[in-house]
C-alpha positions as CSV (number, residue, x, y, z in Angstrom):
1,M,-24.4,-3.2,2.7
2,R,-24.2,0.4,1.4
3,P,-21.0,1.5,1.3
4,I,-19.8,3.4,4.4
5,P,-19.8,7.7,3.5
6,V,-16.5,9.8,3.6
7,S,-15.6,13.1,2.6
8,A,-14.9,14.1,-1.0
9,G,-10.9,14.2,0.2
10,F,-10.6,10.8,1.9
11,R,-8.0,8.5,0.5
12,I,-9.6,5.6,-0.4
13,I,-6.5,3.1,-1.4
14,A,-7.1,-0.3,-2.6
15,H,-4.8,-2.4,-0.4
16,R,-2.5,-4.6,-2.6
17,G,-5.2,-3.8,-5.4
18,A,-8.9,-4.5,-4.5
19,S,-7.2,-7.7,-2.6
20,A,-10.6,-8.8,-1.6
21,Y,-11.7,-10.0,-4.8
22,A,-8.5,-10.7,-7.0
23,P,-4.7,-11.6,-5.8
24,E,-2.6,-9.5,-4.6
25,N,-0.6,-6.9,-5.9
26,T,-1.5,-8.5,-9.3
27,R,-2.8,-6.6,-12.9
28,P,-6.5,-8.0,-12.0
29,A,-7.0,-6.5,-8.5
30,F,-5.4,-3.5,-10.2
31,D,-7.6,-3.9,-13.1
32,L,-10.4,-4.3,-10.2
33,A,-9.9,-1.1,-8.1
34,L,-10.3,1.5,-11.0
35,A,-13.4,-0.5,-12.0
36,M,-15.0,0.2,-8.6
37,G,-13.5,4.4,-9.3
38,V,-10.7,3.8,-6.8
39,N,-7.6,5.7,-8.3
40,E,-5.3,5.6,-5.6
41,V,-3.2,1.6,-5.0
42,E,-1.1,0.3,-2.3
43,L,1.6,-2.1,-3.1
44,D,4.8,-4.0,-2.0
45,A,8.0,-3.3,-3.6
46,Q,11.3,-5.9,-3.0
47,L,14.4,-5.7,-5.1
48,T,15.2,-9.2,-7.0
49,T,19.0,-10.1,-7.4
50,D,19.3,-8.4,-10.7
51,G,18.0,-4.8,-9.6
52,E,14.1,-5.7,-11.0
53,I,11.9,-4.7,-8.6
54,A,9.0,-7.1,-7.9
55,L,5.1,-6.8,-6.5
56,C,5.3,-9.4,-3.7
57,H,4.3,-9.2,-0.2
58,D,5.3,-11.9,1.6
59,G,8.8,-12.7,3.0
60,T,8.8,-16.3,1.6
61,L,6.3,-17.5,-1.9
62,A,4.7,-20.1,0.2
63,R,1.4,-18.4,0.3
64,Y,1.3,-18.4,-3.1
65,G,2.2,-21.6,-3.5
66,H,5.7,-21.8,-4.2
67,G,7.9,-22.8,-1.3
68,E,10.1,-21.0,0.8
69,R,12.1,-19.1,-1.7
70,T,12.4,-15.5,-1.1
71,V,11.8,-12.2,-3.8
72,E,15.4,-10.9,-2.9
73,T,17.1,-14.3,-4.0
74,M,15.5,-14.9,-7.1
75,A,16.0,-13.0,-10.8
76,W,13.4,-11.7,-12.6
77,A,13.5,-14.4,-15.2
78,D,12.5,-16.9,-12.6
79,L,9.9,-14.8,-10.6
80,A,8.4,-14.0,-14.1
81,D,6.8,-17.3,-14.5
82,L,5.2,-18.0,-11.3
83,D,1.5,-18.3,-11.1
84,M,0.4,-15.9,-8.5
85,G,-3.5,-16.3,-9.1
86,A,-4.0,-20.1,-8.5
87,W,-3.8,-19.9,-4.5
88,F,-7.0,-17.2,-5.0
89,S,-8.9,-19.1,-7.3
90,P,-7.7,-21.4,-10.2
91,H,-10.8,-20.6,-12.0
92,L,-10.4,-17.1,-11.8
93,Y,-6.9,-16.2,-12.2
94,G,-5.0,-19.1,-12.8
95,G,-2.2,-18.3,-14.9
96,T,-1.6,-14.6,-13.5
97,R,1.7,-13.3,-13.6
98,M,3.6,-11.1,-10.8
99,M,4.2,-7.4,-11.8
100,T,7.2,-5.1,-11.5
101,L,6.9,-1.8,-10.6
102,S,7.8,-0.6,-14.1
103,H,5.2,-3.2,-15.4
104,L,2.5,-1.3,-13.2
105,F,3.9,2.0,-14.0
106,D,4.2,1.7,-17.5
107,A,0.0,-0.1,-17.5
108,Y,-1.7,2.8,-15.5
109,G,0.9,5.9,-15.7
110,D,-0.9,8.9,-13.7
111,A,-4.4,7.0,-13.8
112,L,-3.4,6.3,-10.3
113,I,-1.8,7.4,-7.6
114,Y,0.5,5.0,-5.9
115,H,1.4,4.2,-2.8
116,V,5.1,2.5,-2.6
117,E,5.6,0.2,0.2
118,I,9.9,-0.5,0.5
119,K,8.8,-4.3,1.9
120,G,12.1,-5.3,1.3
121,A,15.3,-5.6,2.7
122,A,17.9,-4.9,-0.2
123,P,20.0,-2.0,0.7
124,G,19.4,-0.8,-2.6
125,L,16.1,-1.1,-3.2
126,P,15.0,2.6,-1.9
127,A,16.9,3.7,-5.0
128,A,15.5,1.5,-7.1
129,V,11.9,2.5,-6.7
130,L,13.3,6.3,-6.4
131,D,14.6,5.7,-10.0
132,A,11.8,4.2,-10.9
133,I,9.7,7.2,-10.1
134,H,11.8,9.5,-11.8
135,Q,12.2,7.6,-15.0
136,R,8.5,7.9,-15.2
137,G,7.6,11.4,-13.7
138,L,5.7,10.2,-11.3
139,A,6.6,11.5,-8.1
140,Q,3.7,13.9,-7.8
141,R,1.6,10.7,-8.2
142,C,3.8,8.5,-5.5
143,I,4.3,8.1,-1.9
144,I,6.7,5.8,-0.7
145,T,5.8,4.0,2.5
146,S,7.9,1.5,5.0
147,F,7.3,0.1,8.4
148,A,11.8,0.4,8.2
149,Y,12.1,4.2,9.1
150,P,15.7,3.7,8.3
151,A,14.5,2.8,4.4
152,L,12.5,6.1,4.7
153,A,15.7,7.9,6.0
154,A,17.8,6.4,2.7
155,A,15.0,7.7,0.2
156,R,14.9,10.7,2.2
157,R,18.9,11.3,1.6
158,L,18.3,10.6,-2.0
159,D,15.6,12.6,-3.0
160,A,14.5,16.2,-0.6
161,S,11.0,16.4,-2.1
162,I,9.7,13.3,-2.2
163,R,6.6,12.3,-0.3
164,L,7.0,9.9,2.4
165,G,5.2,7.9,4.8
166,W,5.7,6.2,7.9
167,L,4.1,2.9,8.9
168,V,3.6,2.5,12.8
169,R,1.3,0.1,15.3
170,H,0.9,3.3,17.1
171,L,1.0,7.5,17.2
172,T,3.4,8.3,19.8
173,E,5.7,11.2,20.9
174,E,8.8,9.5,19.8
175,T,6.7,8.7,16.1
176,Y,6.1,12.6,15.7
177,E,9.8,13.2,16.8
178,K,10.8,11.4,14.1
179,A,8.8,12.3,11.5
180,R,9.2,15.7,12.2
181,T,13.0,14.8,11.7
182,L,12.3,13.4,7.9
183,G,9.9,15.6,7.0
184,L,7.5,13.4,6.2
185,F,4.5,13.4,4.6
186,Q,2.3,10.9,6.1
187,L,2.1,8.9,9.7
188,C,0.2,5.8,8.9
189,P,-1.0,4.3,12.4
190,Q,-3.1,0.6,12.7
191,A,-6.4,1.0,11.8
192,S,-7.3,-1.0,15.0
193,G,-5.5,1.8,17.7
194,V,-5.8,4.8,16.3
195,T,-7.9,7.9,17.8
196,A,-8.9,11.5,17.2
197,D,-6.3,13.0,20.2
198,Q,-3.1,11.0,18.4
199,V,-5.1,12.0,14.8
200,S,-4.6,15.8,16.1
201,A,-1.6,15.6,17.7
202,A,0.1,14.2,14.1
203,R,-1.3,17.0,12.0
204,R,1.0,19.2,14.0
205,V,3.8,17.4,12.5
206,V,2.8,15.3,9.6
207,P,0.2,16.8,6.4
208,E,-1.4,13.3,6.4
209,V,-2.4,11.0,8.7
210,R,-3.7,7.6,7.3
211,A,-4.5,4.2,8.4
212,W,-4.0,0.8,7.3
213,G,-4.9,-2.7,8.6
214,V,-8.3,-2.5,7.1
215,N,-8.1,-5.8,6.0
216,G,-9.2,-9.8,7.3
217,E,-10.2,-13.0,6.3
218,R,-12.9,-13.2,3.4
219,V,-15.7,-14.5,5.1
220,S,-19.0,-13.1,6.1
221,H,-18.8,-13.2,10.2
222,Q,-15.6,-10.5,9.6
223,A,-17.9,-8.4,8.0
224,A,-19.0,-6.5,11.3
225,E,-15.7,-6.0,12.2
226,V,-14.4,-4.8,9.7
227,Q,-17.2,-2.1,8.8
228,A,-16.0,-1.5,12.9
229,L,-12.6,-0.8,11.4
230,I,-13.4,1.6,8.6
231,R,-15.6,3.4,11.1
232,R,-13.3,4.3,13.7
233,V,-10.9,5.5,11.1
234,V,-13.0,8.2,9.7
235,D,-14.7,8.9,13.0
236,A,-11.0,9.4,14.5
237,G,-10.4,11.7,11.4
238,C,-7.8,10.2,9.3
239,D,-7.2,11.8,5.4
240,G,-7.6,8.0,4.5
241,M,-6.9,4.1,4.8
242,T,-6.1,0.9,2.8
243,I,-8.4,-1.6,2.3
244,N,-8.8,-4.5,0.9
245,W,-12.5,-4.0,-0.2
246,P,-12.4,-0.5,-1.9
247,D,-16.2,-0.7,-2.8
248,W,-17.2,-0.8,0.9
249,L,-16.8,3.1,0.9
250,K,-18.1,6.0,-1.2
251,R,-16.7,9.4,-1.1
252,E,-19.2,12.0,-0.8
253,E,-20.1,15.2,1.1
254,I,-21.5,14.4,4.5
255,S,-23.6,17.0,6.0
């Protein structure tokens, strides 16, 4: 297939890195996104018992082959030794380790724009994320996102200017009002339900609307479904999307 064209300013955000091709939230996935010419990545942040910000999506480690243990009940020293690549491909990625947010920032610096999702529930996570961002002077390269409105509210209380994005299933009058209250930068609806009317209404409240949920299984029969989601997001007028296949999009001037 040929990449689907999007406007020059459209945010192509590699979801957990180029996670269709490499294990999510790991160095190979972020490296591959950059190799594809994509300079925006989404990642999932959880807080360890000793205050490190680990990059991991799931509530448990079961999908990665490490049982029902949870990131937020473990110290970083125990997480650092886990193989986070063999579940995806033992041959290609066996031995790949988990990253921390500090590892990510130190590895890429201002080469990337980071969409940092507050995934964990630890009360100290918003403050820890903000500390990591400001220690490296990356506030202008970061957008903090979450499904949890209270986590975004906590971040806003700590930082009046940090850019925040609220992940929601649908755009409604309630989400617009809550977005206005927090001074959000983004509203982030699910791709499968977004419409042009919703995007137009949201833009009266926030500067940007970007979609999530352009993912799916790595099987060919879903390719048409994923492409349809991409086109739905683009046709609705969104400013960007997270996507597991960032190479399926290409920025260009659309006539």
